[in-house]
ZADO-1210 file (C-alpha; in nm, 4 decimals, padded with zeros to 6 digits):
<atoms>
<atom x="-08.8303" y="-16.1234" z="07.9150" code="GLN" pos="1"/>
<atom x="-09.1239" y="-16.0309" z="08.1440" code="VAL" pos="2"/>
<atom x="-09.1464" y="-15.6401" z="08.1108" code="ALA" pos="3"/>
<atom x="-09.4214" y="-15.4031" z="08.3245" code="LEU" pos="4"/>
<atom x="-09.4325" y="-15.0446" z="08.2237" code="VAL" pos="5"/>
<atom x="-09.6896" y="-14.8303" z="08.4439" code="GLU" pos="6"/>
<atom x="-09.8534" y="-14.4755" z="08.3374" code="SER" pos="7"/>
<atom x="-10.1711" y="-14.2942" z="08.4469" code="GLY" pos="8"/>
<atom x="-10.0494" y="-14.0552" z="08.7025" code="GLY" pos="9"/>
<atom x="-10.0211" y="-13.6847" z="08.6432" code="GLY" pos="10"/>
<atom x="-10.0518" y="-13.3657" z="08.8623" code="LEU" pos="11"/>
<atom x="-10.4687" y="-13.3707" z="08.9868" code="VAL" pos="12"/>
<atom x="-10.5985" y="-13.1081" z="09.2684" code="ARG" pos="13"/>
<atom x="-10.6825" y="-13.2712" z="09.5829" code="THR" pos="14"/>
<atom x="-11.0162" y="-13.5165" z="09.6109" code="GLY" pos="15"/>
<atom x="-10.9202" y="-13.5769" z="09.2031" code="ASP" pos="16"/>
<atom x="-10.9223" y="-13.9788" z="09.1198" code="SER" pos="17"/>
<atom x="-10.6843" y="-14.1243" z="08.9239" code="LEU" pos="18"/>
<atom x="-10.6608" y="-14.4805" z="08.7999" code="ARG" pos="19"/>
<atom x="-10.3072" y="-14.6187" z="08.7095" code="LEU" pos="20"/>
<atom x="-10.2211" y="-14.8738" z="08.4982" code="SER" pos="21"/>
<atom x="-09.9029" y="-15.1818" z="08.4442" code="CYS" pos="22"/>
<atom x="-09.9284" y="-15.3129" z="08.1311" code="VAL" pos="23"/>
<atom x="-09.7197" y="-15.6333" z="08.1996" code="VAL" pos="24"/>
<atom x="-09.5420" y="-15.8727" z="07.9269" code="SER" pos="25"/>
<atom x="-09.3621" y="-16.1978" z="07.9183" code="GLY" pos="26"/>
<atom x="-09.5418" y="-16.3104" z="08.1572" code="ALA" pos="27"/>
<atom x="-09.9674" y="-16.4887" z="08.1106" code="THR" pos="28"/>
<atom x="-10.2046" y="-16.6717" z="08.2822" code="GLY" pos="29"/>
<atom x="-10.1262" y="-16.6911" z="08.7106" code="ASN" pos="30"/>
<atom x="-09.9543" y="-16.4663" z="08.8996" code="LEU" pos="31"/>
<atom x="-09.8657" y="-16.5712" z="09.2485" code="LEU" pos="32"/>
<atom x="-09.8800" y="-16.2017" z="09.3486" code="ALA" pos="33"/>
<atom x="-09.9199" y="-15.8307" z="09.2244" code="MET" pos="34"/>
<atom x="-09.8856" y="-15.5438" z="09.3990" code="GLY" pos="35"/>
<atom x="-09.8323" y="-15.1623" z="09.3900" code="TRP" pos="36"/>
<atom x="-09.5302" y="-14.9839" z="09.6418" code="TYR" pos="37"/>
<atom x="-09.5010" y="-14.5989" z="09.6133" code="ARG" pos="38"/>
<atom x="-09.2457" y="-14.3784" z="09.7036" code="GLN" pos="39"/>
<atom x="-09.2248" y="-13.9988" z="09.7924" code="ALA" pos="40"/>
<atom x="-08.8590" y="-13.7729" z="09.7606" code="PRO" pos="41"/>
<atom x="-08.6508" y="-13.9324" z="10.0978" code="GLY" pos="42"/>
<atom x="-08.8880" y="-14.1752" z="10.1431" code="GLN" pos="43"/>
<atom x="-08.8503" y="-14.5876" z="10.1373" code="LEU" pos="44"/>
<atom x="-09.0468" y="-14.7003" z="09.9059" code="ARG" pos="45"/>
<atom x="-09.3800" y="-14.8958" z="10.0744" code="GLU" pos="46"/>
<atom x="-09.7121" y="-15.0537" z="09.9712" code="LEU" pos="47"/>
<atom x="-10.0010" y="-14.9713" z="09.8663" code="VAL" pos="48"/>
<atom x="-10.2326" y="-15.2939" z="09.8202" code="ALA" pos="49"/>
<atom x="-10.0615" y="-15.6642" z="09.7627" code="LEU" pos="50"/>
<atom x="-10.2719" y="-15.9457" z="09.5731" code="ALA" pos="51"/>
<atom x="-10.1181" y="-16.2957" z="09.6527" code="SER" pos="52"/>
<atom x="-10.3270" y="-16.6103" z="09.8219" code="LEU" pos="53"/>
<atom x="-10.5758" y="-16.4457" z="09.9717" code="GLY" pos="54"/>
<atom x="-10.7439" y="-16.1317" z="10.0289" code="PRO" pos="55"/>
<atom x="-10.6063" y="-15.7881" z="09.9151" code="VAL" pos="56"/>
<atom x="-10.3735" y="-15.6560" z="10.1839" code="ASN" pos="57"/>
<atom x="-10.3694" y="-15.2406" z="10.1617" code="TYR" pos="58"/>
<atom x="-10.1826" y="-15.0123" z="10.3405" code="ALA" pos="59"/>
<atom x="-10.3910" y="-14.8025" z="10.5975" code="ASP" pos="60"/>
<atom x="-10.3876" y="-14.4879" z="10.4249" code="PHE" pos="61"/>
<atom x="-10.4916" y="-14.6914" z="10.1149" code="ALA" pos="62"/>
<atom x="-10.7998" y="-14.8282" z="10.2784" code="LYS" pos="63"/>
<atom x="-11.2073" y="-14.7590" z="10.1608" code="GLY" pos="64"/>
<atom x="-10.9433" y="-14.5418" z="09.8845" code="ARG" pos="65"/>
<atom x="-10.7732" y="-14.7187" z="09.6654" code="PHE" pos="66"/>
<atom x="-10.8851" y="-15.0614" z="09.5397" code="THR" pos="67"/>
<atom x="-10.6257" y="-15.2722" z="09.3112" code="ILE" pos="68"/>
<atom x="-10.7501" y="-15.4972" z="09.0039" code="SER" pos="69"/>
<atom x="-10.6810" y="-15.6917" z="08.7161" code="ARG" pos="70"/>
<atom x="-10.7313" y="-15.7560" z="08.3772" code="ASP" pos="71"/>
<atom x="-10.6642" y="-16.1100" z="08.2317" code="ASN" pos="72"/>
<atom x="-10.7477" y="-16.0485" z="07.8609" code="ALA" pos="73"/>
<atom x="-10.5457" y="-15.7031" z="07.8825" code="LYS" pos="74"/>
<atom x="-10.2704" y="-15.7775" z="08.0892" code="ASN" pos="75"/>
<atom x="-10.2723" y="-15.4934" z="08.2695" code="THR" pos="76"/>
<atom x="-10.2927" y="-15.4311" z="08.6218" code="ILE" pos="77"/>
<atom x="-10.5034" y="-15.1027" z="08.7396" code="TYR" pos="78"/>
<atom x="-10.4606" y="-14.8974" z="09.0626" code="LEU" pos="79"/>
<atom x="-10.8063" y="-14.6357" z="09.1621" code="GLN" pos="80"/>
<atom x="-10.6990" y="-14.3637" z="09.3141" code="MET" pos="81"/>
<atom x="-10.9754" y="-14.1489" z="09.4675" code="ASN" pos="82"/>
<atom x="-11.0121" y="-13.8979" z="09.7189" code="SER" pos="83"/>
<atom x="-10.5974" y="-13.8160" z="09.6390" code="LEU" pos="84"/>
<atom x="-10.4339" y="-13.5561" z="09.9059" code="THR" pos="85"/>
<atom x="-10.0967" y="-13.4417" z="09.9079" code="PRO" pos="86"/>
<atom x="-09.9797" y="-13.7073" z="10.0978" code="GLU" pos="87"/>
<atom x="-10.0618" y="-13.9393" z="09.8138" code="ASP" pos="88"/>
<atom x="-09.8051" y="-13.7743" z="09.5908" code="THR" pos="89"/>
<atom x="-09.5152" y="-13.9933" z="09.5248" code="ALA" pos="90"/>
<atom x="-09.3705" y="-14.2051" z="09.2670" code="THR" pos="91"/>
<atom x="-09.6502" y="-14.5398" z="09.1879" code="TYR" pos="92"/>
<atom x="-09.4657" y="-14.8819" z="09.1188" code="PHE" pos="93"/>
<atom x="-09.6039" y="-15.2274" z="09.0484" code="CYS" pos="94"/>
<atom x="-09.4903" y="-15.5509" z="09.0638" code="THR" pos="95"/>
<atom x="-09.5510" y="-15.9013" z="09.0067" code="ILE" pos="96"/>
<atom x="-09.4411" y="-16.2211" z="09.0496" code="ARG" pos="97"/>
<atom x="-09.4647" y="-16.4914" z="08.8862" code="LEU" pos="98"/>
<atom x="-09.4338" y="-16.8129" z="09.1199" code="SER" pos="99"/>
<atom x="-09.2383" y="-16.9229" z="09.4947" code="VAL" pos="100"/>
<atom x="-08.9202" y="-16.9435" z="09.3334" code="GLY" pos="101"/>
<atom x="-08.9365" y="-16.6621" z="09.1166" code="ASP" pos="102"/>
<atom x="-08.8189" y="-16.2566" z="09.1300" code="GLN" pos="103"/>
<atom x="-09.0441" y="-15.9652" z="09.2225" code="TRP" pos="104"/>
<atom x="-09.0548" y="-15.7947" z="08.8932" code="HIS" pos="105"/>
<atom x="-09.0879" y="-15.4050" z="08.8603" code="TRP" pos="106"/>
<atom x="-09.1653" y="-15.1512" z="08.6320" code="GLY" pos="107"/>
<atom x="-09.0627" y="-14.7925" z="08.6226" code="GLN" pos="108"/>
<atom x="-09.3006" y="-14.6058" z="08.8078" code="GLY" pos="109"/>
<atom x="-09.5412" y="-14.2805" z="08.7101" code="THR" pos="110"/>
<atom x="-09.5684" y="-14.0036" z="08.9115" code="GLN" pos="111"/>
<atom x="-09.8525" y="-13.8859" z="09.0766" code="VAL" pos="112"/>
<atom x="-09.9064" y="-13.5418" z="09.2429" code="THR" pos="113"/>
<atom x="-10.1555" y="-13.4310" z="09.4480" code="VAL" pos="114"/>
<atom x="-10.1536" y="-13.0108" z="09.5180" code="SER" pos="115"/>
<atom x="-10.3519" y="-12.8551" z="09.7484" code="SER" pos="116"/>
</atoms>
């Protein structure tokens, strides 16, 4: 059973940084894809960063500020977020896909709130 648990969210101020973590259990080895999405209240879930077979795909708002990475030894996916603004306030979700025939697996999300 694949499970993802995010952590690292919180209340920060404009300009601060946060590093979100996503611990993956029930899946080891190579992943077809991993990524982070976010959803603000009343908004659709949107892509933040997605790493698959090619270069990482970052949303325009994330380019230059956010970085996705993975520590295989810890089975953990990270999202480093710098220069946060109130517009980054949202619940952040990590997701993985193990293979072409696999579904997307999602965590429960971690809340990020940025005050002005």
